C-alpha positions, 0 to 999 in steps of 0.5 A, spaced: 429 447 610 436 450 610 439 444 606 433 445 601 435 453 601 442 451 599 441 447 594 436 452 591 441 457 591 446 453 588 441 451 582 441 456 576 436 456 570 438 455 563 436 462 561 441 465 567 446 461 564 445 463 557 445 470 559 451 470 563 455 467 556 452 472 552 454 478 557 461 474 558 463 475 550 468 479 548 466 485 544 473 486 541 472 480 537 466 483 533 470 489 532 476 486 530 472 482 524 469 489 522 476 492 522 479 487 518 473 486 513 473 494 512 481 494 511 480 488 506 475 492 502 479 498 502 485 494 499 481 491 493 478 498 491 485 501 491 488 496 487 482 496 482 482 504 482 490 503 480 488 499 474 484 504 471 489 510 473 495 506 470 491 504 464 489 511 463 496 514 463 498 509 459 493 510 453 494 517 453 501 517 453 501 511 447 496 515 443 500 522 444 504 524 438 504 531 434 506 533 427 508 540 425 511 543 418 518 542 420 518 535 424 514 530 428 514 528 436 512 522 439 513 519 446 518 514 443 523 520 442 524 520 449 526 515 454 523 518 460 516 517 457 518 510 454 519 508 461 513 511 464 509 507 459 512 501 461 512 503 468 504 504 468 503 497 464 507 493 469 503 497 474 496 495 471 498 488 470 500 487 477 494 491 480 489 487 476 493 480 478 493 482 486 486 485 486 484 478 484 488 474 489 486 479 495 479 478 493 480 471 495 482 471 503 488 467 505 491 466 512 498 464 510 504 468 510 507 468 504 502 472 500 503 477 505 510 477 504 509 477 497 505 483 497 509 487 502 515 486 497 512 488 491 507 494 493 514 497 495 517 495 489 511 498 485 511 504 489 518 506 487 518 504 480 512 509 479 515 514 483 521 514 479 517 514 472 513 520 474 519 524 477 523 523 471 518 524 466 516 531 470 523 533 469 523 532 462 516 536 461 519 542 466 525 543 461 520 542 455 515 548 458 521 552 461 527 551 457 534 552 461 538 559 460 544 556 463 545 551 457 541 555 452 535 550 451 529 553 448 522 551 450 519 546 446 512 546 448 510 552 444 510 548 437 508 542 441 503 545 446 498 539 445 503 534 446 505 537 452 498 538 455 497 530 454 504 528 457 502 533 463 495 529 464 499 522 463 504 524 469 498 527 473 494 520 473 501 517 474 502 521 481 495 519 483 496 512 482 502 513 486 498 515 492 494 509 491 500 505 492 503 509 498 496 507 501 497 500 499 504 499 501 502 502 508 496 497 508 500 491 506 505 493 511 500 493 517 497 486 514 504 483 515 506 485 521 500 484 525 500 477 524 506 476 529 506 477 536 509 482 540 516 480 544 515 477 551 517 482 556 523 480 560 522 477 567 525 482 572 527 476 576 531 473 570 534 480 569 537 481 576 540 474 576 544 475 570 546 482 573 548 478 579 552 473 575 556 479 571 557 482 577 560 476 581 564 474 575 567 482 574 569 481 582 572 475 581 
């Protein structure tokens, strides 16, 4: 009777086995998958949003011109505004291409490094283009008493308003690229494992060798 009871106690039903396996699953796996999917969606939306913003800023600036009784003014007359148009064009093209690539998940490292590098470059290009154009608009709005520059926006108010709108949209696109730079940095560096901690025994052995060599 004792042997039979021991054998019965060691047996486990299939229902108990399945229950044990289900309870033993790591809930962090599902949580990590959901987090990756959400991050992927946010990145795709930010890149698509950047396309619309950059194209809008570009079109507003390209179609911006004004003529009065004495002269005419266009974005091509100022280098900062031409730079802004080119920067927004590059941003729109890269954002569209990267959004298509991001839509297809990849597990290799080269695209991660490429996005990390290009997102950083685009961020600084947009920052420099927006800052230089904003400086020109500020001088056109307020002038400069030290150099006797008069305000140019009084006779060209409509032109200045459109330039301001284009610059504002450019800075909104810049915010998108700041967020994209953070996301691409996170996606890249989370692919690498943390460095293994140094063994205390090995460290002590090295210290003993150095101490022995010093006393010798």
